[in-house]
Chimera marker file (.cmm) of the C-alpha trace (Angstrom):
<marker_set name="trace">
<marker id="1" x="63.069" y="159.387" z="116.604" r="1" g="1" b="0" radius="0.5"/>
<marker id="2" x="64.738" y="161.687" z="119.139" r="1" g="1" b="0" radius="0.5"/>
<marker id="3" x="64.300" y="159.315" z="122.065" r="1" g="1" b="0" radius="0.5"/>
<marker id="4" x="65.987" y="156.477" z="120.199" r="1" g="1" b="0" radius="0.5"/>
<marker id="5" x="68.946" y="158.694" z="119.295" r="1" g="1" b="0" radius="0.5"/>
<marker id="6" x="69.459" y="159.947" z="122.856" r="1" g="1" b="0" radius="0.5"/>
<marker id="7" x="69.114" y="156.412" z="124.249" r="1" g="1" b="0" radius="0.5"/>
<marker id="8" x="71.753" y="155.083" z="121.838" r="1" g="1" b="0" radius="0.5"/>
<marker id="9" x="74.055" y="158.038" z="122.484" r="1" g="1" b="0" radius="0.5"/>
<marker id="10" x="73.955" y="157.561" z="126.270" r="1" g="1" b="0" radius="0.5"/>
<marker id="11" x="74.460" y="153.811" z="125.950" r="1" g="1" b="0" radius="0.5"/>
<marker id="12" x="77.454" y="154.222" z="123.660" r="1" g="1" b="0" radius="0.5"/>
<marker id="13" x="78.985" y="156.808" z="125.971" r="1" g="1" b="0" radius="0.5"/>
<marker id="14" x="78.626" y="154.515" z="128.960" r="1" g="1" b="0" radius="0.5"/>
<marker id="15" x="80.108" y="151.575" z="127.016" r="1" g="1" b="0" radius="0.5"/>
<marker id="16" x="83.232" y="153.551" z="126.155" r="1" g="1" b="0" radius="0.5"/>
<marker id="17" x="84.462" y="153.768" z="129.759" r="1" g="1" b="0" radius="0.5"/>
<marker id="18" x="83.267" y="150.431" z="131.104" r="1" g="1" b="0" radius="0.5"/>
<marker id="19" x="85.331" y="147.314" z="131.415" r="1" g="1" b="0" radius="0.5"/>
<marker id="20" x="82.935" y="144.914" z="133.083" r="1" g="1" b="0" radius="0.5"/>
<marker id="21" x="80.335" y="142.297" z="132.234" r="1" g="1" b="0" radius="0.5"/>
<marker id="22" x="77.548" y="143.420" z="129.933" r="1" g="1" b="0" radius="0.5"/>
<marker id="23" x="73.829" y="142.866" z="129.537" r="1" g="1" b="0" radius="0.5"/>
<marker id="24" x="71.561" y="143.249" z="126.548" r="1" g="1" b="0" radius="0.5"/>
<marker id="25" x="68.802" y="145.832" z="126.954" r="1" g="1" b="0" radius="0.5"/>
<marker id="26" x="66.127" y="147.618" z="124.927" r="1" g="1" b="0" radius="0.5"/>
<marker id="27" x="65.543" y="147.793" z="121.181" r="1" g="1" b="0" radius="0.5"/>
<marker id="28" x="65.692" y="144.031" z="120.570" r="1" g="1" b="0" radius="0.5"/>
<marker id="29" x="64.411" y="143.349" z="117.048" r="1" g="1" b="0" radius="0.5"/>
<marker id="30" x="62.218" y="146.461" z="116.853" r="1" g="1" b="0" radius="0.5"/>
<marker id="31" x="61.956" y="148.497" z="113.667" r="1" g="1" b="0" radius="0.5"/>
<marker id="32" x="62.564" y="152.202" z="114.034" r="1" g="1" b="0" radius="0.5"/>
<marker id="33" x="62.367" y="155.203" z="111.747" r="1" g="1" b="0" radius="0.5"/>
<marker id="34" x="65.859" y="156.680" z="111.633" r="1" g="1" b="0" radius="0.5"/>
<marker id="35" x="66.463" y="159.632" z="109.262" r="1" g="1" b="0" radius="0.5"/>
<marker id="36" x="63.564" y="158.639" z="107.049" r="1" g="1" b="0" radius="0.5"/>
<marker id="37" x="64.841" y="155.124" z="106.332" r="1" g="1" b="0" radius="0.5"/>
<marker id="38" x="63.496" y="151.979" z="107.920" r="1" g="1" b="0" radius="0.5"/>
<marker id="39" x="66.395" y="150.318" z="109.719" r="1" g="1" b="0" radius="0.5"/>
<marker id="40" x="66.416" y="147.029" z="111.585" r="1" g="1" b="0" radius="0.5"/>
<marker id="41" x="67.813" y="147.890" z="115.032" r="1" g="1" b="0" radius="0.5"/>
<marker id="42" x="70.408" y="145.756" z="116.772" r="1" g="1" b="0" radius="0.5"/>
<marker id="43" x="70.356" y="144.893" z="120.445" r="1" g="1" b="0" radius="0.5"/>
<marker id="44" x="72.172" y="147.579" z="122.380" r="1" g="1" b="0" radius="0.5"/>
<marker id="45" x="74.743" y="146.245" z="124.823" r="1" g="1" b="0" radius="0.5"/>
<marker id="46" x="75.189" y="148.123" z="128.073" r="1" g="1" b="0" radius="0.5"/>
<marker id="47" x="77.575" y="147.391" z="130.966" r="1" g="1" b="0" radius="0.5"/>
<marker id="48" x="75.856" y="146.281" z="134.190" r="1" g="1" b="0" radius="0.5"/>
<marker id="49" x="78.117" y="147.955" z="136.733" r="1" g="1" b="0" radius="0.5"/>
<marker id="50" x="78.113" y="151.382" z="135.076" r="1" g="1" b="0" radius="0.5"/>
<marker id="51" x="74.362" y="151.838" z="134.647" r="1" g="1" b="0" radius="0.5"/>
<marker id="52" x="72.782" y="154.483" z="136.794" r="1" g="1" b="0" radius="0.5"/>
<marker id="53" x="69.582" y="153.898" z="138.693" r="1" g="1" b="0" radius="0.5"/>
<marker id="54" x="70.199" y="150.175" z="139.164" r="1" g="1" b="0" radius="0.5"/>
<marker id="55" x="69.411" y="148.788" z="142.559" r="1" g="1" b="0" radius="0.5"/>
<marker id="56" x="72.522" y="147.448" z="144.193" r="1" g="1" b="0" radius="0.5"/>
<marker id="57" x="72.328" y="145.844" z="147.613" r="1" g="1" b="0" radius="0.5"/>
<marker id="58" x="75.202" y="147.312" z="149.614" r="1" g="1" b="0" radius="0.5"/>
<marker id="59" x="73.925" y="146.667" z="153.117" r="1" g="1" b="0" radius="0.5"/>
<marker id="60" x="71.649" y="144.176" z="154.837" r="1" g="1" b="0" radius="0.5"/>
<marker id="61" x="69.019" y="145.525" z="157.223" r="1" g="1" b="0" radius="0.5"/>
<marker id="62" x="69.118" y="143.963" z="160.680" r="1" g="1" b="0" radius="0.5"/>
<marker id="63" x="67.264" y="145.449" z="163.664" r="1" g="1" b="0" radius="0.5"/>
<marker id="64" x="66.493" y="148.622" z="161.717" r="1" g="1" b="0" radius="0.5"/>
<marker id="65" x="70.187" y="149.240" z="160.973" r="1" g="1" b="0" radius="0.5"/>
<marker id="66" x="71.924" y="148.835" z="157.641" r="1" g="1" b="0" radius="0.5"/>
<marker id="67" x="74.986" y="146.717" z="158.297" r="1" g="1" b="0" radius="0.5"/>
<marker id="68" x="77.679" y="146.463" z="155.591" r="1" g="1" b="0" radius="0.5"/>
<marker id="69" x="77.569" y="143.555" z="153.138" r="1" g="1" b="0" radius="0.5"/>
<marker id="70" x="81.305" y="143.348" z="152.522" r="1" g="1" b="0" radius="0.5"/>
<marker id="71" x="82.263" y="142.530" z="156.132" r="1" g="1" b="0" radius="0.5"/>
<marker id="72" x="82.061" y="139.217" z="157.924" r="1" g="1" b="0" radius="0.5"/>
<marker id="73" x="78.898" y="138.681" z="159.940" r="1" g="1" b="0" radius="0.5"/>
<marker id="74" x="80.509" y="138.903" z="163.405" r="1" g="1" b="0" radius="0.5"/>
<marker id="75" x="82.117" y="142.244" z="162.569" r="1" g="1" b="0" radius="0.5"/>
<marker id="76" x="79.057" y="143.598" z="160.761" r="1" g="1" b="0" radius="0.5"/>
<marker id="77" x="76.789" y="142.875" z="163.745" r="1" g="1" b="0" radius="0.5"/>
<marker id="78" x="78.848" y="145.262" z="165.889" r="1" g="1" b="0" radius="0.5"/>
<marker id="79" x="77.430" y="148.129" z="163.779" r="1" g="1" b="0" radius="0.5"/>
<marker id="80" x="74.180" y="147.660" z="165.723" r="1" g="1" b="0" radius="0.5"/>
<marker id="81" x="74.108" y="149.782" z="168.912" r="1" g="1" b="0" radius="0.5"/>
<marker id="82" x="74.193" y="147.400" z="171.867" r="1" g="1" b="0" radius="0.5"/>
<marker id="83" x="75.962" y="144.512" z="170.118" r="1" g="1" b="0" radius="0.5"/>
<marker id="84" x="79.697" y="144.264" z="170.711" r="1" g="1" b="0" radius="0.5"/>
<marker id="85" x="82.161" y="141.550" z="169.722" r="1" g="1" b="0" radius="0.5"/>
<marker id="86" x="81.097" y="139.241" z="172.582" r="1" g="1" b="0" radius="0.5"/>
<marker id="87" x="77.374" y="139.527" z="171.815" r="1" g="1" b="0" radius="0.5"/>
<marker id="88" x="78.090" y="139.051" z="168.102" r="1" g="1" b="0" radius="0.5"/>
<marker id="89" x="79.941" y="135.791" z="168.838" r="1" g="1" b="0" radius="0.5"/>
<marker id="90" x="77.059" y="134.646" z="171.059" r="1" g="1" b="0" radius="0.5"/>
<marker id="91" x="74.532" y="135.402" z="168.297" r="1" g="1" b="0" radius="0.5"/>
<marker id="92" x="76.601" y="133.490" z="165.748" r="1" g="1" b="0" radius="0.5"/>
<marker id="93" x="76.874" y="130.518" z="168.126" r="1" g="1" b="0" radius="0.5"/>
<marker id="94" x="73.114" y="130.547" z="168.848" r="1" g="1" b="0" radius="0.5"/>
<marker id="95" x="72.157" y="130.656" z="165.151" r="1" g="1" b="0" radius="0.5"/>
<marker id="96" x="74.877" y="128.132" z="164.167" r="1" g="1" b="0" radius="0.5"/>
<marker id="97" x="75.621" y="130.223" z="161.076" r="1" g="1" b="0" radius="0.5"/>
<marker id="98" x="79.019" y="130.296" z="159.404" r="1" g="1" b="0" radius="0.5"/>
<marker id="99" x="80.958" y="133.555" z="159.859" r="1" g="1" b="0" radius="0.5"/>
<marker id="100" x="81.051" y="134.471" z="156.187" r="1" g="1" b="0" radius="0.5"/>
<marker id="101" x="80.515" y="137.792" z="154.431" r="1" g="1" b="0" radius="0.5"/>
<marker id="102" x="76.948" y="139.076" z="154.633" r="1" g="1" b="0" radius="0.5"/>
<marker id="103" x="76.537" y="139.292" z="150.846" r="1" g="1" b="0" radius="0.5"/>
<marker id="104" x="76.992" y="135.489" z="150.741" r="1" g="1" b="0" radius="0.5"/>
<marker id="105" x="74.067" y="134.891" z="153.140" r="1" g="1" b="0" radius="0.5"/>
<marker id="106" x="70.801" y="133.531" z="151.796" r="1" g="1" b="0" radius="0.5"/>
<marker id="107" x="67.483" y="135.139" z="152.724" r="1" g="1" b="0" radius="0.5"/>
<marker id="108" x="66.689" y="132.301" z="155.175" r="1" g="1" b="0" radius="0.5"/>
<marker id="109" x="70.011" y="132.779" z="156.972" r="1" g="1" b="0" radius="0.5"/>
<marker id="110" x="69.388" y="136.533" z="157.233" r="1" g="1" b="0" radius="0.5"/>
<marker id="111" x="65.925" y="135.838" z="158.657" r="1" g="1" b="0" radius="0.5"/>
<marker id="112" x="67.327" y="133.563" z="161.387" r="1" g="1" b="0" radius="0.5"/>
<marker id="113" x="69.977" y="136.179" z="162.157" r="1" g="1" b="0" radius="0.5"/>
<marker id="114" x="67.331" y="138.924" z="162.463" r="1" g="1" b="0" radius="0.5"/>
<marker id="115" x="65.198" y="136.746" z="164.773" r="1" g="1" b="0" radius="0.5"/>
<marker id="116" x="68.173" y="136.105" z="167.072" r="1" g="1" b="0" radius="0.5"/>
<marker id="117" x="69.195" y="139.785" z="167.155" r="1" g="1" b="0" radius="0.5"/>
<marker id="118" x="65.621" y="140.796" z="168.099" r="1" g="1" b="0" radius="0.5"/>
<marker id="119" x="66.026" y="138.872" z="171.390" r="1" g="1" b="0" radius="0.5"/>
<marker id="120" x="68.626" y="141.416" z="172.554" r="1" g="1" b="0" radius="0.5"/>
<marker id="121" x="68.011" y="144.837" z="174.103" r="1" g="1" b="0" radius="0.5"/>
<marker id="122" x="69.425" y="147.012" z="171.301" r="1" g="1" b="0" radius="0.5"/>
<marker id="123" x="69.192" y="150.344" z="169.440" r="1" g="1" b="0" radius="0.5"/>
<marker id="124" x="66.316" y="152.639" z="170.478" r="1" g="1" b="0" radius="0.5"/>
<marker id="125" x="65.116" y="150.424" z="173.298" r="1" g="1" b="0" radius="0.5"/>
<marker id="126" x="68.603" y="150.304" z="174.865" r="1" g="1" b="0" radius="0.5"/>
<marker id="127" x="69.116" y="154.066" z="174.482" r="1" g="1" b="0" radius="0.5"/>
<marker id="128" x="65.736" y="154.681" z="176.114" r="1" g="1" b="0" radius="0.5"/>
<marker id="129" x="66.627" y="152.365" z="179.024" r="1" g="1" b="0" radius="0.5"/>
<marker id="130" x="69.969" y="154.124" z="179.603" r="1" g="1" b="0" radius="0.5"/>
<marker id="131" x="68.372" y="157.585" z="179.478" r="1" g="1" b="0" radius="0.5"/>
<marker id="132" x="65.628" y="156.499" z="181.902" r="1" g="1" b="0" radius="0.5"/>
<marker id="133" x="68.279" y="155.200" z="184.343" r="1" g="1" b="0" radius="0.5"/>
<marker id="134" x="70.189" y="158.499" z="184.219" r="1" g="1" b="0" radius="0.5"/>
<marker id="135" x="66.948" y="160.451" z="184.651" r="1" g="1" b="0" radius="0.5"/>
<marker id="136" x="66.087" y="158.324" z="187.711" r="1" g="1" b="0" radius="0.5"/>
<marker id="137" x="69.516" y="158.998" z="189.247" r="1" g="1" b="0" radius="0.5"/>
<marker id="138" x="69.024" y="162.746" z="188.705" r="1" g="1" b="0" radius="0.5"/>
<marker id="139" x="65.525" y="162.699" z="190.244" r="1" g="1" b="0" radius="0.5"/>
<marker id="140" x="66.560" y="160.912" z="193.444" r="1" g="1" b="0" radius="0.5"/>
<marker id="141" x="69.507" y="163.341" z="193.829" r="1" g="1" b="0" radius="0.5"/>
<marker id="142" x="72.039" y="160.625" z="194.616" r="1" g="1" b="0" radius="0.5"/>
<marker id="143" x="75.779" y="161.309" z="194.207" r="1" g="1" b="0" radius="0.5"/>
<marker id="144" x="75.883" y="159.876" z="190.664" r="1" g="1" b="0" radius="0.5"/>
<marker id="145" x="72.779" y="161.850" z="189.725" r="1" g="1" b="0" radius="0.5"/>
<marker id="146" x="74.323" y="165.107" z="190.961" r="1" g="1" b="0" radius="0.5"/>
<marker id="147" x="77.485" y="164.396" z="188.969" r="1" g="1" b="0" radius="0.5"/>
<marker id="148" x="75.342" y="163.923" z="185.843" r="1" g="1" b="0" radius="0.5"/>
<marker id="149" x="73.520" y="167.201" z="186.545" r="1" g="1" b="0" radius="0.5"/>
<marker id="150" x="76.805" y="169.119" z="186.971" r="1" g="1" b="0" radius="0.5"/>
<marker id="151" x="78.399" y="167.490" z="183.897" r="1" g="1" b="0" radius="0.5"/>
<marker id="152" x="81.244" y="166.015" z="185.936" r="1" g="1" b="0" radius="0.5"/>
<marker id="153" x="82.791" y="162.527" z="185.831" r="1" g="1" b="0" radius="0.5"/>
<marker id="154" x="80.452" y="160.029" z="187.475" r="1" g="1" b="0" radius="0.5"/>
<marker id="155" x="82.762" y="157.124" z="188.333" r="1" g="1" b="0" radius="0.5"/>
<marker id="156" x="85.145" y="158.669" z="190.848" r="1" g="1" b="0" radius="0.5"/>
<marker id="157" x="87.770" y="160.099" z="188.504" r="1" g="1" b="0" radius="0.5"/>
<marker id="158" x="89.887" y="163.076" z="189.580" r="1" g="1" b="0" radius="0.5"/>
<marker id="159" x="88.785" y="166.542" z="188.511" r="1" g="1" b="0" radius="0.5"/>
<marker id="160" x="91.535" y="168.847" z="189.821" r="1" g="1" b="0" radius="0.5"/>
<marker id="161" x="93.360" y="168.121" z="186.576" r="1" g="1" b="0" radius="0.5"/>
<marker id="162" x="92.050" y="166.331" z="183.494" r="1" g="1" b="0" radius="0.5"/>
<marker id="163" x="88.319" y="165.466" z="183.114" r="1" g="1" b="0" radius="0.5"/>
<marker id="164" x="88.257" y="167.836" z="180.136" r="1" g="1" b="0" radius="0.5"/>
<marker id="165" x="85.872" y="165.635" z="178.170" r="1" g="1" b="0" radius="0.5"/>
<marker id="166" x="83.101" y="166.151" z="180.724" r="1" g="1" b="0" radius="0.5"/>
<marker id="167" x="84.000" y="169.687" z="181.851" r="1" g="1" b="0" radius="0.5"/>
<marker id="168" x="84.664" y="171.155" z="178.402" r="1" g="1" b="0" radius="0.5"/>
<marker id="169" x="87.287" y="173.695" z="177.376" r="1" g="1" b="0" radius="0.5"/>
<marker id="170" x="89.274" y="175.338" z="180.214" r="1" g="1" b="0" radius="0.5"/>
<marker id="171" x="87.800" y="178.475" z="181.726" r="1" g="1" b="0" radius="0.5"/>
<marker id="172" x="90.564" y="180.740" z="182.984" r="1" g="1" b="0" radius="0.5"/>
<marker id="173" x="89.896" y="182.276" z="186.384" r="1" g="1" b="0" radius="0.5"/>
<marker id="174" x="91.626" y="185.589" z="187.161" r="1" g="1" b="0" radius="0.5"/>
<marker id="175" x="93.472" y="186.188" z="190.459" r="1" g="1" b="0" radius="0.5"/>
<marker id="176" x="94.511" y="182.582" z="191.006" r="1" g="1" b="0" radius="0.5"/>
<marker id="177" x="98.274" y="183.465" z="191.283" r="1" g="1" b="0" radius="0.5"/>
<marker id="178" x="100.356" y="183.223" z="194.500" r="1" g="1" b="0" radius="0.5"/>
<link id1="1" id2="2" r="1" g="1" b="0" radius="0.2"/>
<link id1="2" id2="3" r="1" g="1" b="0" radius="0.2"/>
<link id1="3" id2="4" r="1" g="1" b="0" radius="0.2"/>
<link id1="4" id2="5" r="1" g="1" b="0" radius="0.2"/>
<link id1="5" id2="6" r="1" g="1" b="0" radius="0.2"/>
<link id1="6" id2="7" r="1" g="1" b="0" radius="0.2"/>
<link id1="7" id2="8" r="1" g="1" b="0" radius="0.2"/>
<link id1="8" id2="9" r="1" g="1" b="0" radius="0.2"/>
<link id1="9" id2="10" r="1" g="1" b="0" radius="0.2"/>
<link id1="10" id2="11" r="1" g="1" b="0" radius="0.2"/>
<link id1="11" id2="12" r="1" g="1" b="0" radius="0.2"/>
<link id1="12" id2="13" r="1" g="1" b="0" radius="0.2"/>
<link id1="13" id2="14" r="1" g="1" b="0" radius="0.2"/>
<link id1="14" id2="15" r="1" g="1" b="0" radius="0.2"/>
<link id1="15" id2="16" r="1" g="1" b="0" radius="0.2"/>
<link id1="16" id2="17" r="1" g="1" b="0" radius="0.2"/>
<link id1="17" id2="18" r="1" g="1" b="0" radius="0.2"/>
<link id1="18" id2="19" r="1" g="1" b="0" radius="0.2"/>
<link id1="19" id2="20" r="1" g="1" b="0" radius="0.2"/>
<link id1="20" id2="21" r="1" g="1" b="0" radius="0.2"/>
<link id1="21" id2="22" r="1" g="1" b="0" radius="0.2"/>
<link id1="22" id2="23" r="1" g="1" b="0" radius="0.2"/>
<link id1="23" id2="24" r="1" g="1" b="0" radius="0.2"/>
<link id1="24" id2="25" r="1" g="1" b="0" radius="0.2"/>
<link id1="25" id2="26" r="1" g="1" b="0" radius="0.2"/>
<link id1="26" id2="27" r="1" g="1" b="0" radius="0.2"/>
<link id1="27" id2="28" r="1" g="1" b="0" radius="0.2"/>
<link id1="28" id2="29" r="1" g="1" b="0" radius="0.2"/>
<link id1="29" id2="30" r="1" g="1" b="0" radius="0.2"/>
<link id1="30" id2="31" r="1" g="1" b="0" radius="0.2"/>
<link id1="31" id2="32" r="1" g="1" b="0" radius="0.2"/>
<link id1="32" id2="33" r="1" g="1" b="0" radius="0.2"/>
<link id1="33" id2="34" r="1" g="1" b="0" radius="0.2"/>
<link id1="34" id2="35" r="1" g="1" b="0" radius="0.2"/>
<link id1="35" id2="36" r="1" g="1" b="0" radius="0.2"/>
<link id1="36" id2="37" r="1" g="1" b="0" radius="0.2"/>
<link id1="37" id2="38" r="1" g="1" b="0" radius="0.2"/>
<link id1="38" id2="39" r="1" g="1" b="0" radius="0.2"/>
<link id1="39" id2="40" r="1" g="1" b="0" radius="0.2"/>
<link id1="40" id2="41" r="1" g="1" b="0" radius="0.2"/>
<link id1="41" id2="42" r="1" g="1" b="0" radius="0.2"/>
<link id1="42" id2="43" r="1" g="1" b="0" radius="0.2"/>
<link id1="43" id2="44" r="1" g="1" b="0" radius="0.2"/>
<link id1="44" id2="45" r="1" g="1" b="0" radius="0.2"/>
<link id1="45" id2="46" r="1" g="1" b="0" radius="0.2"/>
<link id1="46" id2="47" r="1" g="1" b="0" radius="0.2"/>
<link id1="47" id2="48" r="1" g="1" b="0" radius="0.2"/>
<link id1="48" id2="49" r="1" g="1" b="0" radius="0.2"/>
<link id1="49" id2="50" r="1" g="1" b="0" radius="0.2"/>
<link id1="50" id2="51" r="1" g="1" b="0" radius="0.2"/>
<link id1="51" id2="52" r="1" g="1" b="0" radius="0.2"/>
<link id1="52" id2="53" r="1" g="1" b="0" radius="0.2"/>
<link id1="53" id2="54" r="1" g="1" b="0" radius="0.2"/>
<link id1="54" id2="55" r="1" g="1" b="0" radius="0.2"/>
<link id1="55" id2="56" r="1" g="1" b="0" radius="0.2"/>
<link id1="56" id2="57" r="1" g="1" b="0" radius="0.2"/>
<link id1="57" id2="58" r="1" g="1" b="0" radius="0.2"/>
<link id1="58" id2="59" r="1" g="1" b="0" radius="0.2"/>
<link id1="59" id2="60" r="1" g="1" b="0" radius="0.2"/>
<link id1="60" id2="61" r="1" g="1" b="0" radius="0.2"/>
<link id1="61" id2="62" r="1" g="1" b="0" radius="0.2"/>
<link id1="62" id2="63" r="1" g="1" b="0" radius="0.2"/>
<link id1="63" id2="64" r="1" g="1" b="0" radius="0.2"/>
<link id1="64" id2="65" r="1" g="1" b="0" radius="0.2"/>
<link id1="65" id2="66" r="1" g="1" b="0" radius="0.2"/>
<link id1="66" id2="67" r="1" g="1" b="0" radius="0.2"/>
<link id1="67" id2="68" r="1" g="1" b="0" radius="0.2"/>
<link id1="68" id2="69" r="1" g="1" b="0" radius="0.2"/>
<link id1="69" id2="70" r="1" g="1" b="0" radius="0.2"/>
<link id1="70" id2="71" r="1" g="1" b="0" radius="0.2"/>
<link id1="71" id2="72" r="1" g="1" b="0" radius="0.2"/>
<link id1="72" id2="73" r="1" g="1" b="0" radius="0.2"/>
<link id1="73" id2="74" r="1" g="1" b="0" radius="0.2"/>
<link id1="74" id2="75" r="1" g="1" b="0" radius="0.2"/>
<link id1="75" id2="76" r="1" g="1" b="0" radius="0.2"/>
<link id1="76" id2="77" r="1" g="1" b="0" radius="0.2"/>
<link id1="77" id2="78" r="1" g="1" b="0" radius="0.2"/>
<link id1="78" id2="79" r="1" g="1" b="0" radius="0.2"/>
<link id1="79" id2="80" r="1" g="1" b="0" radius="0.2"/>
<link id1="80" id2="81" r="1" g="1" b="0" radius="0.2"/>
<link id1="81" id2="82" r="1" g="1" b="0" radius="0.2"/>
<link id1="82" id2="83" r="1" g="1" b="0" radius="0.2"/>
<link id1="83" id2="84" r="1" g="1" b="0" radius="0.2"/>
<link id1="84" id2="85" r="1" g="1" b="0" radius="0.2"/>
<link id1="85" id2="86" r="1" g="1" b="0" radius="0.2"/>
<link id1="86" id2="87" r="1" g="1" b="0" radius="0.2"/>
<link id1="87" id2="88" r="1" g="1" b="0" radius="0.2"/>
<link id1="88" id2="89" r="1" g="1" b="0" radius="0.2"/>
<link id1="89" id2="90" r="1" g="1" b="0" radius="0.2"/>
<link id1="90" id2="91" r="1" g="1" b="0" radius="0.2"/>
<link id1="91" id2="92" r="1" g="1" b="0" radius="0.2"/>
<link id1="92" id2="93" r="1" g="1" b="0" radius="0.2"/>
<link id1="93" id2="94" r="1" g="1" b="0" radius="0.2"/>
<link id1="94" id2="95" r="1" g="1" b="0" radius="0.2"/>
<link id1="95" id2="96" r="1" g="1" b="0" radius="0.2"/>
<link id1="96" id2="97" r="1" g="1" b="0" radius="0.2"/>
<link id1="97" id2="98" r="1" g="1" b="0" radius="0.2"/>
<link id1="98" id2="99" r="1" g="1" b="0" radius="0.2"/>
<link id1="99" id2="100" r="1" g="1" b="0" radius="0.2"/>
<link id1="100" id2="101" r="1" g="1" b="0" radius="0.2"/>
<link id1="101" id2="102" r="1" g="1" b="0" radius="0.2"/>
<link id1="102" id2="103" r="1" g="1" b="0" radius="0.2"/>
<link id1="103" id2="104" r="1" g="1" b="0" radius="0.2"/>
<link id1="104" id2="105" r="1" g="1" b="0" radius="0.2"/>
<link id1="105" id2="106" r="1" g="1" b="0" radius="0.2"/>
<link id1="106" id2="107" r="1" g="1" b="0" radius="0.2"/>
<link id1="107" id2="108" r="1" g="1" b="0" radius="0.2"/>
<link id1="108" id2="109" r="1" g="1" b="0" radius="0.2"/>
<link id1="109" id2="110" r="1" g="1" b="0" radius="0.2"/>
<link id1="110" id2="111" r="1" g="1" b="0" radius="0.2"/>
<link id1="111" id2="112" r="1" g="1" b="0" radius="0.2"/>
<link id1="112" id2="113" r="1" g="1" b="0" radius="0.2"/>
<link id1="113" id2="114" r="1" g="1" b="0" radius="0.2"/>
<link id1="114" id2="115" r="1" g="1" b="0" radius="0.2"/>
<link id1="115" id2="116" r="1" g="1" b="0" radius="0.2"/>
<link id1="116" id2="117" r="1" g="1" b="0" radius="0.2"/>
<link id1="117" id2="118" r="1" g="1" b="0" radius="0.2"/>
<link id1="118" id2="119" r="1" g="1" b="0" radius="0.2"/>
<link id1="119" id2="120" r="1" g="1" b="0" radius="0.2"/>
<link id1="120" id2="121" r="1" g="1" b="0" radius="0.2"/>
<link id1="121" id2="122" r="1" g="1" b="0" radius="0.2"/>
<link id1="122" id2="123" r="1" g="1" b="0" radius="0.2"/>
<link id1="123" id2="124" r="1" g="1" b="0" radius="0.2"/>
<link id1="124" id2="125" r="1" g="1" b="0" radius="0.2"/>
<link id1="125" id2="126" r="1" g="1" b="0" radius="0.2"/>
<link id1="126" id2="127" r="1" g="1" b="0" radius="0.2"/>
<link id1="127" id2="128" r="1" g="1" b="0" radius="0.2"/>
<link id1="128" id2="129" r="1" g="1" b="0" radius="0.2"/>
<link id1="129" id2="130" r="1" g="1" b="0" radius="0.2"/>
<link id1="130" id2="131" r="1" g="1" b="0" radius="0.2"/>
<link id1="131" id2="132" r="1" g="1" b="0" radius="0.2"/>
<link id1="132" id2="133" r="1" g="1" b="0" radius="0.2"/>
<link id1="133" id2="134" r="1" g="1" b="0" radius="0.2"/>
<link id1="134" id2="135" r="1" g="1" b="0" radius="0.2"/>
<link id1="135" id2="136" r="1" g="1" b="0" radius="0.2"/>
<link id1="136" id2="137" r="1" g="1" b="0" radius="0.2"/>
<link id1="137" id2="138" r="1" g="1" b="0" radius="0.2"/>
<link id1="138" id2="139" r="1" g="1" b="0" radius="0.2"/>
<link id1="139" id2="140" r="1" g="1" b="0" radius="0.2"/>
<link id1="140" id2="141" r="1" g="1" b="0" radius="0.2"/>
<link id1="141" id2="142" r="1" g="1" b="0" radius="0.2"/>
<link id1="142" id2="143" r="1" g="1" b="0" radius="0.2"/>
<link id1="143" id2="144" r="1" g="1" b="0" radius="0.2"/>
<link id1="144" id2="145" r="1" g="1" b="0" radius="0.2"/>
<link id1="145" id2="146" r="1" g="1" b="0" radius="0.2"/>
<link id1="146" id2="147" r="1" g="1" b="0" radius="0.2"/>
<link id1="147" id2="148" r="1" g="1" b="0" radius="0.2"/>
<link id1="148" id2="149" r="1" g="1" b="0" radius="0.2"/>
<link id1="149" id2="150" r="1" g="1" b="0" radius="0.2"/>
<link id1="150" id2="151" r="1" g="1" b="0" radius="0.2"/>
<link id1="151" id2="152" r="1" g="1" b="0" radius="0.2"/>
<link id1="152" id2="153" r="1" g="1" b="0" radius="0.2"/>
<link id1="153" id2="154" r="1" g="1" b="0" radius="0.2"/>
<link id1="154" id2="155" r="1" g="1" b="0" radius="0.2"/>
<link id1="155" id2="156" r="1" g="1" b="0" radius="0.2"/>
<link id1="156" id2="157" r="1" g="1" b="0" radius="0.2"/>
<link id1="157" id2="158" r="1" g="1" b="0" radius="0.2"/>
<link id1="158" id2="159" r="1" g="1" b="0" radius="0.2"/>
<link id1="159" id2="160" r="1" g="1" b="0" radius="0.2"/>
<link id1="160" id2="161" r="1" g="1" b="0" radius="0.2"/>
<link id1="161" id2="162" r="1" g="1" b="0" radius="0.2"/>
<link id1="162" id2="163" r="1" g="1" b="0" radius="0.2"/>
<link id1="163" id2="164" r="1" g="1" b="0" radius="0.2"/>
<link id1="164" id2="165" r="1" g="1" b="0" radius="0.2"/>
<link id1="165" id2="166" r="1" g="1" b="0" radius="0.2"/>
<link id1="166" id2="167" r="1" g="1" b="0" radius="0.2"/>
<link id1="167" id2="168" r="1" g="1" b="0" radius="0.2"/>
<link id1="168" id2="169" r="1" g="1" b="0" radius="0.2"/>
<link id1="169" id2="170" r="1" g="1" b="0" radius="0.2"/>
<link id1="170" id2="171" r="1" g="1" b="0" radius="0.2"/>
<link id1="171" id2="172" r="1" g="1" b="0" radius="0.2"/>
<link id1="172" id2="173" r="1" g="1" b="0" radius="0.2"/>
<link id1="173" id2="174" r="1" g="1" b="0" radius="0.2"/>
<link id1="174" id2="175" r="1" g="1" b="0" radius="0.2"/>
<link id1="175" id2="176" r="1" g="1" b="0" radius="0.2"/>
<link id1="176" id2="177" r="1" g="1" b="0" radius="0.2"/>
<link id1="177" id2="178" r="1" g="1" b="0" radius="0.2"/>
</marker_set>
């Protein structure tokens, strides 16, 4: 059978370059027609880490953001927009969870973490709030609003020199010599 041959060939090829734990898959105790002779098939051993198409959890989903599994919880929480180191410590204190790597968390612990994070103004909601505040400043034409409109520094920084982040690349003006 062509399918059996291709399956065995791919499994053997993947076994050749794998040096990890193995699992037994497919063809357990089934009889197959191979080149006209009836042959009892053996279980085919295939490495777990090298298989393609396997689902591997690499990130936990908290507040609509995939945070990395291999980092400690306090650090991983800072991947959510609106949660910094201080907020992450406060969340950990409120949930009374141990600051271990996220892959070591149980589903119940992740659920309590998600519930605590939902109490904060984060991600899309926070971005929307900030944009609405800037829009309000622009509409009322206050000093800060005008600075936002003109793409200039808002918090009183000097602009004769520097401020290149807000102003962009230098525009040379002719006839400025003494």
